[in-house]
N, C-alpha and C positions, 0 to 999 in steps of 0.2 A: 294554726292559731287564729288566722283571719276568719275561718268558718266558725270556730267556737265562739269567738267574741263578737262577731258581726252578723251572724245569720241564725235566726231562731231554729230550734229543732223542728224538722219536717217542713221548713219554709224552703222555697226554691226561687231561683232567678233564671228566667229563660234567656239564653244567649243566642241560640239559633233554633230553627225548626226541629232539630234532632238532638240538641245539647242544652242541659241545664246544670246549674250549680245548686246542689241541695245540701242539707245537713241531715245525715242519717247516722245512726249508731249501729255498728255491727258487733254483737256480743259473741258471734260464732267465728267460724273460719271463712275460707273462700266461699263467696256467693251466699254468705249467711248460714253456712252449714252448722247445724246444731245450735243455732242462735236462741232457740227457745229454752235450752238447758243452760241456766246461768252457771252451773258448776263446770261446764265445758270450758269456761274462760281459763281455768287452770291448765287444761290441756293445751290451749292455744297460747299460753305463756311459756310453759316449760318446754314443750316440743320445739318451738322456734329457737329458744335459747340453746338447746342441744344441737340443733342444726347449724346455728351461727357458730358455735364453738367448733364443730367439726369442719365447717367451711373455712374458718379462720386457720385452723391447723393445716388444711390442704393448701390454702393460699400462701401460708408462711413457709411450709416445709417441703412442698412438692415443686419440682421444676415443671412449670406450665407455660404454654405459649401465651402471649399477651392477651389474645382474644378470650381464652378460657379464664385467665385471671380476671379480665374485665367482667366476664359473665358472673364469676363468683362474687366479685365486689358489688355488682348490681343486686344480686340476691341478698347478700349480707346487708347492704344499705337499706333495701326495702323492708327486710325482716326487722331490722332495728327501728325503722320508722314506725312500723305497725306495733312493735313491742312497746315503744315509748307511749303511744296512745293507750294501749291496753294497761300498762302499769300506772300511768297518770290518771286515766279516766275510768278504767274498768271495761272499756270497749274501744273499738277502732272507729275513727271518724272517717266516713266515706262521703265524698262530695261531688263526684263527677257522675252525671246521669246521662246516658246515651239511650235514645229511644227512637222508635218509628211508630207514629200514631199512638196507639195504646200499648204497644209492646216495649217494655223497658228491659235493658240489660241491667243486671244487678249493679248498684252504685259501687264505685271504687275510688281509690285515691292515688296519689303519685307514688307512694310506696308499692302499691300493687303493680303499677306500670313498670317500676324498676325490677321487681321480682319476675314479672312476665318476660320482659326483655332479656334479663339474665338467663332465664331458663331456655328461652327460644335460641339465644346465641349458643348456649352450651349444647343443646340438642343438635343444632346446625353443625357445630364443630365436630361433635362425635360422629354424626352421619357422614360428614365430609371425610373425616379420617378413616372411617370404616370403608367407605367407597374407594378411597385411594389405596387401601391395603388389598382390597379385592381385585381392583383393576389398576395396577401400576402402569404408569405411562411407559410407552416403549421408546423413550428418547435415549 
């Protein structure tokens, strides 16, 4: 809300030599995928809703270790944050811009960070569990 109400569209505030706060609008998916196709917004609203519903089912009805549950909750919370933007504004508001000289990583937001952390934690847990099954300790 701070970005929407206090920073003009495409305006930016330089915080560090590699970090700015910007106001961008993402009509597509991750990294602006399909952002030129305005009808793709429906896909990026319905698909995340289905994923959130599935993950809620898994979180509520499956016995999961705490780390996997935390990963699922991070993904759900990030998806809901982006869905809120998409439903309220018709696009996702991205505002973190990381760059080096003229090379910019696509702008992102806190919801994207939550999703990324959740997915990374889930992948780590799956790889760790797989490794433990293949190479059980000899204790």
